[in-house]
C-alpha positions as CSV (number, residue, x, y, z in Angstrom):
1,X,0.0,0.0,0.0
2,X,1.4,3.3,-1.0
3,X,2.0,6.0,1.6
4,X,-0.5,8.9,1.0
5,X,0.6,12.1,2.4
6,X,-2.1,14.4,3.7
7,X,-1.2,18.0,3.1
8,X,-3.0,21.4,3.1
9,X,-3.8,21.2,-0.6
10,X,-5.4,17.7,-0.3
11,X,-7.5,18.8,2.7
12,X,-8.6,22.0,0.9
13,X,-9.6,20.0,-2.2
14,X,-11.5,17.5,0.0
15,X,-13.2,20.4,1.8
16,X,-14.3,22.0,-1.4
17,X,-15.7,18.7,-2.8
18,X,-17.8,18.1,0.3
19,X,-18.9,21.8,0.4
20,X,-20.0,21.5,-3.3
21,X,-22.0,18.4,-2.6
22,X,-23.6,20.0,0.5
23,X,-24.5,23.1,-1.5
24,X,-26.1,21.0,-4.2
25,X,-28.2,19.1,-1.6
26,X,-29.1,22.1,0.5
27,X,-32.1,23.3,-1.6
28,X,-33.6,19.8,-1.5
29,X,-33.4,19.6,2.2
30,X,-33.7,23.3,3.1
31,X,-35.5,23.8,6.4
32,X,-38.0,26.3,5.1
33,X,-38.0,28.7,2.3
34,X,-35.8,29.4,-0.7
35,X,-35.1,33.0,-0.1
36,X,-33.9,33.5,-3.6
37,X,-37.5,32.9,-4.8
38,X,-38.9,35.5,-2.4
39,X,-39.2,39.1,-3.5
40,X,-38.5,41.9,-1.1
41,X,-42.0,42.2,0.3
42,X,-42.4,38.5,0.8
43,X,-39.1,38.2,2.4
44,X,-40.0,41.1,4.8
45,X,-43.3,39.3,5.7
46,X,-41.6,36.1,6.5
47,X,-38.7,37.8,8.3
48,X,-41.0,39.8,10.6
49,X,-43.5,36.9,11.3
50,X,-43.8,36.5,15.1
51,X,-44.4,33.2,16.7
52,X,-45.7,34.8,20.0
53,X,-47.2,38.0,21.1
54,X,-45.0,40.8,22.6
55,X,-46.3,40.1,26.1
56,X,-45.0,36.5,26.0
57,X,-41.7,37.8,24.6
58,X,-41.3,40.1,27.6
59,X,-42.1,37.3,30.0
60,X,-39.2,35.4,28.4
61,X,-36.9,38.4,29.0
62,X,-38.0,38.6,32.7
63,X,-37.6,34.9,33.4
64,X,-34.6,34.2,35.6
65,X,-32.9,31.2,37.2
66,X,-32.7,30.7,41.0
67,X,-29.3,32.5,41.1
68,X,-30.8,35.6,39.3
69,X,-29.2,35.1,35.9
70,X,-31.4,35.2,32.8
71,X,-33.1,32.0,31.9
72,X,-32.7,32.6,28.2
73,X,-30.1,34.5,26.2
74,X,-31.2,37.2,23.7
75,X,-30.4,34.9,20.9
76,X,-32.5,32.1,22.3
77,X,-35.4,34.5,22.7
78,X,-35.0,35.9,19.2
79,X,-35.1,32.4,17.7
80,X,-38.3,31.7,19.7
81,X,-40.0,34.9,18.7
82,X,-38.8,34.9,15.0
83,X,-38.2,31.2,14.2
84,X,-38.5,31.8,10.4
85,X,-35.3,33.9,10.4
86,X,-33.2,30.8,11.0
87,X,-35.0,28.9,8.3
88,X,-34.4,31.8,5.9
89,X,-30.7,32.1,6.8
90,X,-30.1,28.4,6.2
91,X,-32.0,28.1,2.9
92,X,-30.9,29.0,-0.5
93,X,-27.8,26.9,-0.5
94,X,-26.1,28.7,2.4
95,X,-24.1,25.8,3.9
96,X,-21.5,27.5,6.2
97,X,-22.3,29.3,9.4
98,X,-20.4,32.4,8.2
99,X,-22.8,32.5,5.2
100,X,-25.9,32.4,7.4
101,X,-24.5,35.1,9.7
102,X,-23.5,37.3,6.7
103,X,-26.9,36.9,5.1
104,X,-28.7,37.5,8.4
105,X,-26.8,40.7,9.1
106,X,-27.3,42.0,5.6
107,X,-31.1,41.2,5.8
108,X,-31.4,42.8,9.3
109,X,-29.7,46.0,8.0
110,X,-32.1,46.1,5.0
111,X,-35.2,45.6,7.2
112,X,-34.0,48.3,9.6
113,X,-33.5,50.7,6.6
114,X,-37.0,49.9,5.3
115,X,-38.5,50.6,8.8
116,X,-36.6,53.9,9.0
117,X,-37.8,54.9,5.5
118,X,-41.4,54.1,6.4
119,X,-41.1,56.1,9.7
120,X,-39.8,59.1,7.8
121,X,-42.9,59.0,5.6
122,X,-45.3,58.9,8.6
123,X,-46.9,62.3,9.3
124,X,-46.4,63.8,12.7
125,X,-49.4,63.4,15.0
126,X,-51.5,66.6,15.3
127,X,-51.9,66.4,19.1
128,X,-48.1,66.3,19.7
129,X,-48.1,62.5,20.1
130,X,-49.8,62.4,23.5
């Protein structure tokens, strides 16, 4: 049996082959939506869909362990309140965690910009907002 030397080039080639296979399979097994097929308004609707009312979300923020530390992290609460966001981030062939994070951060910035644009278009209340 010949000695096979494992080097960085071999490992990189193996990694790229596995990644390519996973990327090809990802749309078939995506956990939710193919975000490439959603237009901006549809994406915004799915992105902002809440799984629980705001009162229940605040109850999660107030929940503490016996030692006084929070029972849930902000990330855990976010995933419970907006479960579709993780599905969107992992769909569309995004295989690596850095791809999910990058896509999620870009989408969050776009959604914040859309909210700010809408807020700028809202007229000021006549009674001073009280």
